[in-house]
LOZA-888539 format. One record per residue (C-alpha): residue number from 1; x, y, z. Coordinates in steps of 0.2 Angstrom, whole numbers, plus 2048, in hexadecimal, padded with zeros to 3 digits. Example, Ala and Ser with C-alpha at 12.3 -4.5 7.8 and 13.67 -1.06 7.14 Angstrom:
BEGIN
@k = 1&xx = 83E&yy = 7EA&zz = 827
@k = 2&xx = 844&yy = 7FB&zz = 824
This chain:
BEGIN
@k = 1&xx = 7F5&yy = 896&zz = 7B4
@k = 2&xx = 7E4&yy = 892&zz = 7AE
@k = 3&xx = 7E3&yy = 885&zz = 7A1
@k = 4&xx = 7F1&yy = 87E&zz = 7A8
@k = 5&xx = 7F1&yy = 86B&zz = 7A7
@k = 6&xx = 7F7&yy = 85F&zz = 7B4
@k = 7&xx = 7FC&yy = 84C&zz = 7B1
@k = 8&xx = 800&yy = 83F&zz = 7BF
@k = 9&xx = 80B&yy = 831&zz = 7C0
@k = 10&xx = 808&yy = 829&zz = 7D4
@k = 11&xx = 817&yy = 81B&zz = 7D6
@k = 12&xx = 818&yy = 810&zz = 7E5
@k = 13&xx = 80D&yy = 80A&zz = 7F4
@k = 14&xx = 7F9&yy = 80F&zz = 7F7
@k = 15&xx = 801&yy = 81C&zz = 804
@k = 16&xx = 80A&yy = 824&zz = 7F6
@k = 17&xx = 7F9&yy = 826&zz = 7EE
@k = 18&xx = 7F3&yy = 82E&zz = 7FB
@k = 19&xx = 7FE&yy = 83D&zz = 7F9
@k = 20&xx = 7FB&yy = 83A&zz = 7E8
@k = 21&xx = 7E8&yy = 83E&zz = 7EB
@k = 22&xx = 7EC&yy = 84D&zz = 7F7
@k = 23&xx = 7F6&yy = 856&zz = 7E8
@k = 24&xx = 7E9&yy = 852&zz = 7DC
@k = 25&xx = 7DC&yy = 85A&zz = 7E6
@k = 26&xx = 7E7&yy = 86B&zz = 7ED
@k = 27&xx = 7E9&yy = 86C&zz = 7D7
@k = 28&xx = 7D7&yy = 86B&zz = 7D4
@k = 29&xx = 7D2&yy = 876&zz = 7E1
@k = 30&xx = 7E1&yy = 882&zz = 7D8
@k = 31&xx = 7D6&yy = 882&zz = 7CA
@k = 32&xx = 7E4&yy = 877&zz = 7C0
@k = 33&xx = 7DC&yy = 86A&zz = 7B4
@k = 34&xx = 7DF&yy = 859&zz = 7B7
@k = 35&xx = 7E3&yy = 84E&zz = 7A7
@k = 36&xx = 7E6&yy = 83A&zz = 7A6
@k = 37&xx = 7ED&yy = 83C&zz = 794
@k = 38&xx = 802&yy = 840&zz = 798
@k = 39&xx = 803&yy = 846&zz = 786
@k = 40&xx = 7F6&yy = 854&zz = 789
@k = 41&xx = 7FE&yy = 85B&zz = 79B
@k = 42&xx = 807&yy = 86B&zz = 79D
@k = 43&xx = 80E&yy = 864&zz = 7AC
@k = 44&xx = 811&yy = 852&zz = 7B3
@k = 45&xx = 813&yy = 84F&zz = 7C6
@k = 46&xx = 81C&yy = 83E&zz = 7C9
@k = 47&xx = 819&yy = 838&zz = 7DA
@k = 48&xx = 827&yy = 82C&zz = 7DD
@k = 49&xx = 82D&yy = 81D&zz = 7E9
@k = 50&xx = 83F&yy = 818&zz = 7F0
@k = 51&xx = 83B&yy = 80B&zz = 7FC
@k = 52&xx = 847&yy = 800&zz = 7F2
@k = 53&xx = 851&yy = 7FF&zz = 7E4
@k = 54&xx = 842&yy = 7F9&zz = 7D8
@k = 55&xx = 839&yy = 806&zz = 7DC
@k = 56&xx = 846&yy = 815&zz = 7DC
@k = 57&xx = 84A&yy = 80B&zz = 7C9
@k = 58&xx = 838&yy = 80D&zz = 7C5
@k = 59&xx = 837&yy = 81F&zz = 7C9
@k = 60&xx = 847&yy = 825&zz = 7C0
@k = 61&xx = 840&yy = 81C&zz = 7AF
@k = 62&xx = 82F&yy = 824&zz = 7B1
@k = 63&xx = 838&yy = 835&zz = 7B2
@k = 64&xx = 840&yy = 833&zz = 7A4
@k = 65&xx = 834&yy = 82C&zz = 79B
@k = 66&xx = 827&yy = 83B&zz = 79F
@k = 67&xx = 838&yy = 845&zz = 79A
@k = 68&xx = 833&yy = 83F&zz = 786
@k = 69&xx = 823&yy = 84A&zz = 788
@k = 70&xx = 82E&yy = 85A&zz = 78B
@k = 71&xx = 836&yy = 856&zz = 779
@k = 72&xx = 829&yy = 850&zz = 770
@k = 73&xx = 81A&yy = 856&zz = 777
@k = 74&xx = 815&yy = 867&zz = 780
@k = 75&xx = 81A&yy = 862&zz = 791
@k = 76&xx = 820&yy = 871&zz = 798
@k = 77&xx = 825&yy = 86A&zz = 7AC
@k = 78&xx = 82B&yy = 85B&zz = 7B4
@k = 79&xx = 828&yy = 85B&zz = 7C8
@k = 80&xx = 82F&yy = 84D&zz = 7D2
@k = 81&xx = 826&yy = 84A&zz = 7E2
@k = 82&xx = 825&yy = 83B&zz = 7F0
@k = 83&xx = 833&yy = 831&zz = 7F8
@k = 84&xx = 840&yy = 831&zz = 7EA
@k = 85&xx = 840&yy = 845&zz = 7EB
@k = 86&xx = 841&yy = 846&zz = 7FD
@k = 87&xx = 84F&yy = 838&zz = 7FD
@k = 88&xx = 859&yy = 83F&zz = 7EE
@k = 89&xx = 855&yy = 851&zz = 7ED
@k = 90&xx = 866&yy = 856&zz = 7E8
@k = 91&xx = 86A&yy = 848&zz = 7DC
@k = 92&xx = 85A&yy = 848&zz = 7D1
@k = 93&xx = 85F&yy = 85C&zz = 7CE
@k = 94&xx = 872&yy = 857&zz = 7CC
@k = 95&xx = 86E&yy = 849&zz = 7BF
@k = 96&xx = 85D&yy = 84A&zz = 7B9
@k = 97&xx = 85A&yy = 85D&zz = 7AE
@k = 98&xx = 84B&yy = 858&zz = 7A8
@k = 99&xx = 844&yy = 85A&zz = 7BC
@k = 100&xx = 83D&yy = 86D&zz = 7BD
@k = 101&xx = 838&yy = 86B&zz = 7CF
@k = 102&xx = 83A&yy = 85F&zz = 7E0
@k = 103&xx = 82B&yy = 85F&zz = 7ED
@k = 104&xx = 830&yy = 854&zz = 7FC
@k = 105&xx = 824&yy = 849&zz = 806
@k = 106&xx = 822&yy = 859&zz = 813
@k = 107&xx = 81D&yy = 864&zz = 806
@k = 108&xx = 810&yy = 85B&zz = 7FD
@k = 109&xx = 804&yy = 86A&zz = 800
@k = 110&xx = 810&yy = 877&zz = 7F6
@k = 111&xx = 80B&yy = 86D&zz = 7E9
@k = 112&xx = 801&yy = 87B&zz = 7DE
@k = 113&xx = 810&yy = 886&zz = 7E2
@k = 114&xx = 81B&yy = 87B&zz = 7DC
@k = 115&xx = 811&yy = 87B&zz = 7CA
@k = 116&xx = 812&yy = 88E&zz = 7C9
@k = 117&xx = 822&yy = 890&zz = 7CD
@k = 118&xx = 829&yy = 885&zz = 7C3
@k = 119&xx = 81F&yy = 88B&zz = 7B4
@k = 120&xx = 826&yy = 89B&zz = 7B7
@k = 121&xx = 836&yy = 895&zz = 7B3
@k = 122&xx = 83E&yy = 891&zz = 7C4
@k = 123&xx = 845&yy = 884&zz = 7C9
@k = 124&xx = 83A&yy = 87E&zz = 7DA
@k = 125&xx = 83D&yy = 874&zz = 7E9
@k = 126&xx = 835&yy = 872&zz = 7F7
@k = 127&xx = 83A&yy = 866&zz = 808
@k = 128&xx = 830&yy = 86C&zz = 817
@k = 129&xx = 833&yy = 863&zz = 828
@k = 130&xx = 82A&yy = 851&zz = 825
@k = 131&xx = 828&yy = 850&zz = 839
@k = 132&xx = 81E&yy = 85E&zz = 83A
@k = 133&xx = 813&yy = 860&zz = 827
@k = 134&xx = 801&yy = 860&zz = 82C
@k = 135&xx = 7F9&yy = 850&zz = 827
@k = 136&xx = 7E9&yy = 84B&zz = 81F
@k = 137&xx = 7E1&yy = 857&zz = 813
@k = 138&xx = 7D4&yy = 856&zz = 806
@k = 139&xx = 7D7&yy = 848&zz = 7F9
@k = 140&xx = 7D1&yy = 844&zz = 7E5
@k = 141&xx = 7CC&yy = 831&zz = 7E8
@k = 142&xx = 7D7&yy = 828&zz = 7D9
@k = 143&xx = 7D0&yy = 817&zz = 7DF
@k = 144&xx = 7BE&yy = 816&zz = 7DB
@k = 145&xx = 7B3&yy = 81B&zz = 7E9
@k = 146&xx = 7AB&yy = 80C&zz = 7F0
@k = 147&xx = 7BE&yy = 808&zz = 7F7
@k = 148&xx = 7CA&yy = 812&zz = 7FC
@k = 149&xx = 7DB&yy = 815&zz = 808
@k = 150&xx = 7DA&yy = 81E&zz = 818
@k = 151&xx = 7EB&yy = 822&zz = 81E
@k = 152&xx = 7EB&yy = 824&zz = 830
@k = 153&xx = 7FD&yy = 827&zz = 834
@k = 154&xx = 80C&yy = 82E&zz = 82C
@k = 155&xx = 820&yy = 829&zz = 82D
@k = 156&xx = 828&yy = 81A&zz = 839
@k = 157&xx = 831&yy = 818&zz = 848
@k = 158&xx = 833&yy = 807&zz = 847
@k = 159&xx = 846&yy = 807&zz = 83F
@k = 160&xx = 847&yy = 7F6&zz = 837
@k = 161&xx = 85A&yy = 7F6&zz = 831
@k = 162&xx = 856&yy = 7F3&zz = 81F
@k = 163&xx = 849&yy = 801&zz = 81E
@k = 164&xx = 84B&yy = 813&zz = 817
@k = 165&xx = 83A&yy = 818&zz = 81C
@k = 166&xx = 83D&yy = 820&zz = 82B
@k = 167&xx = 84B&yy = 82B&zz = 822
@k = 168&xx = 83E&yy = 831&zz = 817
@k = 169&xx = 82F&yy = 832&zz = 81E
@k = 170&xx = 834&yy = 836&zz = 830
@k = 171&xx = 82D&yy = 832&zz = 83F
@k = 172&xx = 81B&yy = 82A&zz = 843
@k = 173&xx = 80E&yy = 836&zz = 843
@k = 174&xx = 7FC&yy = 832&zz = 846
@k = 175&xx = 7EE&yy = 83C&zz = 841
@k = 176&xx = 7E1&yy = 840&zz = 84E
@k = 177&xx = 7D2&yy = 835&zz = 850
@k = 178&xx = 7C7&yy = 843&zz = 84C
@k = 179&xx = 7D0&yy = 847&zz = 83B
@k = 180&xx = 7CE&yy = 834&zz = 835
@k = 181&xx = 7BC&yy = 832&zz = 83A
@k = 182&xx = 7B8&yy = 841&zz = 82F
@k = 183&xx = 7C1&yy = 83E&zz = 820
@k = 184&xx = 7B9&yy = 82C&zz = 823
@k = 185&xx = 7A8&yy = 833&zz = 823
@k = 186&xx = 7AB&yy = 83D&zz = 812
@k = 187&xx = 7B0&yy = 82C&zz = 80A
@k = 188&xx = 7A2&yy = 826&zz = 810
@k = 189&xx = 796&yy = 831&zz = 80A
@k = 190&xx = 7A0&yy = 830&zz = 7F7
@k = 191&xx = 79A&yy = 81D&zz = 7F8
@k = 192&xx = 7A8&yy = 817&zz = 802
@k = 193&xx = 7A5&yy = 802&zz = 803
@k = 194&xx = 7B7&yy = 7FC&zz = 809
@k = 195&xx = 7C1&yy = 808&zz = 814
@k = 196&xx = 7D4&yy = 802&zz = 817
@k = 197&xx = 7DD&yy = 808&zz = 823
@k = 198&xx = 7F1&yy = 80B&zz = 81F
@k = 199&xx = 800&yy = 811&zz = 827
@k = 200&xx = 812&yy = 80D&zz = 828
@k = 201&xx = 80E&yy = 802&zz = 838
@k = 202&xx = 7F8&yy = 804&zz = 83B
@k = 203&xx = 7FB&yy = 7FB&zz = 84A
@k = 204&xx = 805&yy = 808&zz = 851
@k = 205&xx = 7F7&yy = 813&zz = 850
@k = 206&xx = 7F4&yy = 820&zz = 85D
@k = 207&xx = 804&yy = 81C&zz = 868
@k = 208&xx = 80B&yy = 82E&zz = 866
@k = 209&xx = 7FB&yy = 839&zz = 868
@k = 210&xx = 7F3&yy = 82F&zz = 875
@k = 211&xx = 800&yy = 824&zz = 87E
@k = 212&xx = 7F8&yy = 813&zz = 87A
@k = 213&xx = 7F4&yy = 809&zz = 868
@k = 214&xx = 7E4&yy = 812&zz = 864
@k = 215&xx = 7E0&yy = 805&zz = 854
@k = 216&xx = 7D1&yy = 7FD&zz = 85B
@k = 217&xx = 7C8&yy = 80E&zz = 862
@k = 218&xx = 7CC&yy = 816&zz = 852
@k = 219&xx = 7C3&yy = 807&zz = 849
@k = 220&xx = 7B3&yy = 808&zz = 854
@k = 221&xx = 7B2&yy = 81C&zz = 852
@k = 222&xx = 7B3&yy = 819&zz = 83D
@k = 223&xx = 7A5&yy = 80D&zz = 840
@k = 224&xx = 79A&yy = 818&zz = 84B
@k = 225&xx = 79A&yy = 827&zz = 841
@k = 226&xx = 79A&yy = 81D&zz = 82F
@k = 227&xx = 791&yy = 810&zz = 826
@k = 228&xx = 79E&yy = 809&zz = 81D
@k = 229&xx = 79E&yy = 7F7&zz = 81C
@k = 230&xx = 7AF&yy = 7F1&zz = 81C
@k = 231&xx = 7BE&yy = 7F7&zz = 824
@k = 232&xx = 7CF&yy = 7EE&zz = 821
@k = 233&xx = 7DD&yy = 7F0&zz = 82D
@k = 234&xx = 7F1&yy = 7EF&zz = 821
@k = 235&xx = 803&yy = 7F0&zz = 828
@k = 236&xx = 7FD&yy = 7EA&zz = 83A
@k = 237&xx = 810&yy = 7E3&zz = 843
@k = 238&xx = 810&yy = 7D3&zz = 84D
@k = 239&xx = 816&yy = 7DC&zz = 85B
@k = 240&xx = 806&yy = 7E8&zz = 85D
@k = 241&xx = 7F9&yy = 7DB&zz = 85A
@k = 242&xx = 7EF&yy = 7E0&zz = 86A
@k = 243&xx = 7E0&yy = 7D3&zz = 870
@k = 244&xx = 7D5&yy = 7E5&zz = 870
@k = 245&xx = 7DB&yy = 7E5&zz = 85E
@k = 246&xx = 7D8&yy = 7D2&zz = 85B
@k = 247&xx = 7C6&yy = 7D3&zz = 866
@k = 248&xx = 7C0&yy = 7E2&zz = 85B
@k = 249&xx = 7C5&yy = 7D9&zz = 84A
@k = 250&xx = 7BC&yy = 7CA&zz = 852
@k = 251&xx = 7AC&yy = 7D2&zz = 857
@k = 252&xx = 7AA&yy = 7E1&zz = 84A
@k = 253&xx = 7A0&yy = 7DB&zz = 83A
@k = 254&xx = 7A6&yy = 7EA&zz = 831
@k = 255&xx = 7B9&yy = 7E5&zz = 834
@k = 256&xx = 7BE&yy = 7D8&zz = 826
@k = 257&xx = 7C5&yy = 7C8&zz = 82D
@k = 258&xx = 7D6&yy = 7CE&zz = 824
@k = 259&xx = 7E7&yy = 7D5&zz = 82B
@k = 260&xx = 7F6&yy = 7D9&zz = 823
@k = 261&xx = 805&yy = 7D3&zz = 82F
@k = 262&xx = 816&yy = 7D5&zz = 827
@k = 263&xx = 822&yy = 7C9&zz = 830
@k = 264&xx = 833&yy = 7CC&zz = 821
@k = 265&xx = 839&yy = 7BE&zz = 82A
@k = 266&xx = 838&yy = 7AF&zz = 838
@k = 267&xx = 84C&yy = 7AB&zz = 83E
@k = 268&xx = 84E&yy = 7B3&zz = 84E
@k = 269&xx = 85F&yy = 7B8&zz = 84A
@k = 270&xx = 85B&yy = 7C0&zz = 838
@k = 271&xx = 84B&yy = 7C9&zz = 840
@k = 272&xx = 857&yy = 7D1&zz = 84D
@k = 273&xx = 863&yy = 7D8&zz = 83F
@k = 274&xx = 854&yy = 7DE&zz = 838
@k = 275&xx = 84F&yy = 7E8&zz = 848
@k = 276&xx = 83F&yy = 7E1&zz = 848
@k = 277&xx = 835&yy = 7E3&zz = 859
@k = 278&xx = 830&yy = 7D2&zz = 85F
@k = 279&xx = 837&yy = 7C0&zz = 859
@k = 280&xx = 831&yy = 7AF&zz = 851
@k = 281&xx = 827&yy = 7AD&zz = 862
@k = 282&xx = 81E&yy = 7BF&zz = 860
@k = 283&xx = 819&yy = 7BA&zz = 84F
@k = 284&xx = 813&yy = 7AA&zz = 852
@k = 285&xx = 809&yy = 7AF&zz = 860
@k = 286&xx = 801&yy = 7BD&zz = 857
@k = 287&xx = 7FB&yy = 7B2&zz = 848
@k = 288&xx = 7F6&yy = 7A5&zz = 854
@k = 289&xx = 7EB&yy = 7B0&zz = 85D
@k = 290&xx = 7E4&yy = 7B9&zz = 84E
@k = 291&xx = 7DE&yy = 7A8&zz = 847
@k = 292&xx = 7D9&yy = 7A1&zz = 857
@k = 293&xx = 7CD&yy = 7B0&zz = 85B
@k = 294&xx = 7C8&yy = 7B6&zz = 84A
@k = 295&xx = 7C1&yy = 7A7&zz = 842
@k = 296&xx = 7C4&yy = 7A6&zz = 82F
@k = 297&xx = 7D0&yy = 7B6&zz = 831
@k = 298&xx = 7DB&yy = 7B6&zz = 820
@k = 299&xx = 7ED&yy = 7BB&zz = 823
@k = 300&xx = 7F9&yy = 7C5&zz = 816
@k = 301&xx = 80C&yy = 7C8&zz = 818
@k = 302&xx = 81B&yy = 7CB&zz = 814
@k = 303&xx = 830&yy = 7C6&zz = 814
@k = 304&xx = 83E&yy = 7CB&zz = 80D
@k = 305&xx = 84E&yy = 7BE&zz = 807
@k = 306&xx = 85E&yy = 7C1&zz = 806
@k = 307&xx = 860&yy = 7CC&zz = 813
@k = 308&xx = 874&yy = 7CD&zz = 818
@k = 309&xx = 87A&yy = 7BF&zz = 823
@k = 310&xx = 86B&yy = 7B3&zz = 81D
@k = 311&xx = 871&yy = 7A2&zz = 81A
@k = 312&xx = 868&yy = 795&zz = 812
@k = 313&xx = 863&yy = 78B&zz = 824
@k = 314&xx = 85A&yy = 79D&zz = 828
@k = 315&xx = 853&yy = 79E&zz = 819
@k = 316&xx = 84C&yy = 78D&zz = 818
@k = 317&xx = 845&yy = 791&zz = 82A
@k = 318&xx = 83C&yy = 7A0&zz = 820
@k = 319&xx = 835&yy = 791&zz = 814
@k = 320&xx = 830&yy = 785&zz = 821
@k = 321&xx = 826&yy = 791&zz = 82B
@k = 322&xx = 81D&yy = 799&zz = 81C
@k = 323&xx = 818&yy = 785&zz = 817
@k = 324&xx = 813&yy = 781&zz = 829
@k = 325&xx = 808&yy = 794&zz = 82D
@k = 326&xx = 802&yy = 793&zz = 81C
@k = 327&xx = 7FE&yy = 7A5&zz = 819
@k = 328&xx = 7EF&yy = 7AA&zz = 80D
@k = 329&xx = 7F7&yy = 7B8&zz = 805
@k = 330&xx = 80B&yy = 7BA&zz = 804
@k = 331&xx = 817&yy = 7C7&zz = 7FE
@k = 332&xx = 82A&yy = 7C3&zz = 7FB
@k = 333&xx = 838&yy = 7D0&zz = 7F7
@k = 334&xx = 84A&yy = 7CE&zz = 7F4
@k = 335&xx = 855&yy = 7D8&zz = 7FF
@k = 336&xx = 858&yy = 7EA&zz = 7FA
@k = 337&xx = 868&yy = 7F2&zz = 801
@k = 338&xx = 863&yy = 803&zz = 803
@k = 339&xx = 86F&yy = 811&zz = 808
@k = 340&xx = 870&yy = 81A&zz = 818
@k = 341&xx = 866&yy = 80B&zz = 821
@k = 342&xx = 870&yy = 801&zz = 82F
@k = 343&xx = 86E&yy = 7F0&zz = 824
@k = 344&xx = 878&yy = 7F8&zz = 814
@k = 345&xx = 888&yy = 7F6&zz = 820
@k = 346&xx = 886&yy = 7E5&zz = 826
@k = 347&xx = 892&yy = 7D9&zz = 822
@k = 348&xx = 88E&yy = 7C9&zz = 817
@k = 349&xx = 883&yy = 7D3&zz = 80A
@k = 350&xx = 878&yy = 7C4&zz = 7FE
@k = 351&xx = 87C&yy = 7C6&zz = 7ED
@k = 352&xx = 86E&yy = 7C9&zz = 7E2
@k = 353&xx = 86A&yy = 7B7&zz = 7DA
@k = 354&xx = 86A&yy = 7B2&zz = 7E9
@k = 355&xx = 85E&yy = 7BD&zz = 7F0
@k = 356&xx = 852&yy = 7BB&zz = 7E1
@k = 357&xx = 854&yy = 7A9&zz = 7DF
@k = 358&xx = 84E&yy = 7A9&zz = 7F4
@k = 359&xx = 83F&yy = 7B4&zz = 7EF
@k = 360&xx = 83A&yy = 7AA&zz = 7E0
@k = 361&xx = 83A&yy = 79B&zz = 7EB
@k = 362&xx = 82E&yy = 7A2&zz = 7F8
@k = 363&xx = 823&yy = 7A9&zz = 7EA
@k = 364&xx = 822&yy = 796&zz = 7E4
@k = 365&xx = 81D&yy = 790&zz = 7F2
@k = 366&xx = 810&yy = 79D&zz = 7F6
@k = 367&xx = 809&yy = 799&zz = 7E6
@k = 368&xx = 806&yy = 788&zz = 7E9
@k = 369&xx = 7FD&yy = 78B&zz = 7FC
@k = 370&xx = 7F5&yy = 799&zz = 7F3
@k = 371&xx = 7EF&yy = 78D&zz = 7E8
@k = 372&xx = 7EA&yy = 780&zz = 7F4
@k = 373&xx = 7E0&yy = 78D&zz = 7FE
@k = 374&xx = 7D7&yy = 792&zz = 7EE
@k = 375&xx = 7D1&yy = 77F&zz = 7EB
@k = 376&xx = 7CA&yy = 780&zz = 7FC
@k = 377&xx = 7BE&yy = 78E&zz = 7F8
@k = 378&xx = 7B4&yy = 784&zz = 7EB
@k = 379&xx = 7A3&yy = 782&zz = 7EC
@k = 380&xx = 7A3&yy = 791&zz = 7FB
@k = 381&xx = 799&yy = 7A1&zz = 7FA
@k = 382&xx = 7A2&yy = 7B1&zz = 7FD
@k = 383&xx = 79D&yy = 7C3&zz = 7FC
@k = 384&xx = 7A6&yy = 7CC&zz = 7EF
@k = 385&xx = 7A8&yy = 7DF&zz = 7ED
@k = 386&xx = 7A4&yy = 7E3&zz = 7DC
@k = 387&xx = 7B2&yy = 7EE&zz = 7D1
@k = 388&xx = 7AC&yy = 7EC&zz = 7C2
@k = 389&xx = 7AA&yy = 7E4&zz = 7B1
@k = 390&xx = 7BB&yy = 7DC&zz = 7AA
@k = 391&xx = 7BA&yy = 7DE&zz = 796
@k = 392&xx = 7C9&yy = 7D3&zz = 796
@k = 393&xx = 7C2&yy = 7C5&zz = 79E
@k = 394&xx = 7B1&yy = 7C8&zz = 79B
@k = 395&xx = 7AB&yy = 7C5&zz = 7AC
@k = 396&xx = 7A9&yy = 7D1&zz = 7BC
@k = 397&xx = 7B7&yy = 7D4&zz = 7C7
@k = 398&xx = 7B8&yy = 7D6&zz = 7D8
@k = 399&xx = 7C0&yy = 7D2&zz = 7EA
@k = 400&xx = 7BB&yy = 7C8&zz = 7FA
@k = 401&xx = 7BD&yy = 7CF&zz = 80C
@k = 402&xx = 7CD&yy = 7C2&zz = 809
@k = 403&xx = 7D4&yy = 7CD&zz = 7FB
@k = 404&xx = 7DB&yy = 7DD&zz = 7FF
@k = 405&xx = 7DC&yy = 7EC&zz = 7F0
@k = 406&xx = 7EB&yy = 7EB&zz = 7E5
@k = 407&xx = 7F6&yy = 7DC&zz = 7ED
@k = 408&xx = 7EB&yy = 7CD&zz = 7EE
@k = 409&xx = 7E3&yy = 7C5&zz = 7E1
@k = 410&xx = 7D1&yy = 7C6&zz = 7D9
@k = 411&xx = 7BF&yy = 7BC&zz = 7D7
@k = 412&xx = 7BB&yy = 7BE&zz = 7C4
@k = 413&xx = 7A6&yy = 7B7&zz = 7C4
@k = 414&xx = 795&yy = 7B5&zz = 7B8
@k = 415&xx = 7A1&yy = 7B4&zz = 7AA
@k = 416&xx = 797&yy = 7B9&zz = 798
@k = 417&xx = 788&yy = 7BD&zz = 7A3
@k = 418&xx = 787&yy = 7CE&zz = 79E
@k = 419&xx = 78C&yy = 7DE&zz = 7A2
@k = 420&xx = 77C&yy = 7E5&zz = 7AB
@k = 421&xx = 77A&yy = 7D8&zz = 7B9
@k = 422&xx = 786&yy = 7E2&zz = 7C6
@k = 423&xx = 78D&yy = 7F4&zz = 7CA
@k = 424&xx = 79E&yy = 7F9&zz = 7D1
@k = 425&xx = 79D&yy = 7F9&zz = 7E5
@k = 426&xx = 78E&yy = 7ED&zz = 7E5
@k = 427&xx = 791&yy = 7DD&zz = 7F2
@k = 428&xx = 78E&yy = 7CF&zz = 7E8
@k = 429&xx = 78C&yy = 7BB&zz = 7EE
@k = 430&xx = 797&yy = 7B1&zz = 7E3
@k = 431&xx = 799&yy = 79E&zz = 7E4
@k = 432&xx = 7AB&yy = 798&zz = 7E1
@k = 433&xx = 7AB&yy = 78D&zz = 7D0
@k = 434&xx = 7BE&yy = 78D&zz = 7CD
@k = 435&xx = 7CD&yy = 795&zz = 7D3
@k = 436&xx = 7E0&yy = 798&zz = 7CF
@k = 437&xx = 7F1&yy = 799&zz = 7D8
@k = 438&xx = 7EA&yy = 7AB&zz = 7DE
@k = 439&xx = 7D9&yy = 7B0&zz = 7D5
@k = 440&xx = 7C8&yy = 7A6&zz = 7D7
@k = 441&xx = 7BA&yy = 7A5&zz = 7CA
@k = 442&xx = 7A8&yy = 7A3&zz = 7CE
@k = 443&xx = 795&yy = 7A7&zz = 7CD
@k = 444&xx = 789&yy = 7B4&zz = 7D4
@k = 445&xx = 77A&yy = 7AF&zz = 7DC
@k = 446&xx = 773&yy = 7BE&zz = 7D6
@k = 447&xx = 779&yy = 7B9&zz = 7C3
């Protein structure tokens, strides 16, 4: 199998991206050549998402697009991994003859075996128990080395009625503190300046292994054994925001004052129908405690519009709450009706147009809130993690601690002032001189 070139398409969230990085590392260690050019690949692996309808359609479209290379280039095999493979294993082989191998989420460590078997002419599939599969493993970073994700747990036990993740990813399973810290040390040695801790429910970390929430202790251990300056928390749930976690954020200078706190809705009846843990009072209390005890904290959230039975009054309650709370960052998603989830069979399903109209209204509202918040940042100086020079804009681009990678805005700075001022991974002091709905513009003190 020498000189076999492997191409990768990685879809979906950053948690899925880490699975891609593990597979890349395995294949590289096994002697396969990794290529970024799909036209040069002998095998292309598509790591898919299947969380909502749009993600499933994107995965299917990518599979069909890649199949073109089988007909018109020298691509020999297509391997589908990840959530779509796990969830629709029978249908994919039946309906997509272009696919040569399927690898479930519990079998990613068998990716080299899948490549060899398919190249030998076999139609390969592996779906080992996702609840007992080994977590962690070596990675080939697909992010810049200065900003990395670190997955601290797999699966989910929350059982929200709209969500297929427990079906796809299995029960919640934490990695040990020792295992996580060892990986953090490797990332630190490679030049990591920003480490984003992720899981389906990051705030639940440790409950299954240690009998209590251990995210604050994990943060302390990472800080004690690495020098990574920025630690970022994503996917924390309102009902699990403990006083200990807030104290750690308030008192630890290396934990950025930012938290991703998905609420999904604010009406109590909708929250109950979603099987969300906690009600409106729980959400309001978590936000109040975070803002009081961590001054200047950036709050990000997500909401779902058009959940079955959502009335116009309940939607307006959500809009009013967003207006009052003024989240720094917010993403809205139209409810996706997913088979095999409890919400699929709920009465009073909302029509697609209404779901999307409500989603659009929320995002228009958030654009106004974001622009107003950005205007308040004019003439202030912020620390920016430089991500490099952006040729399209002729400026450097980066993020402050108020901006998570991939999902939040950017800061463009030192427009037309040359390409030798800053390096990727530098921390730069930037004075804000202009703003847009989501992005900022500034000039560095160094420049």
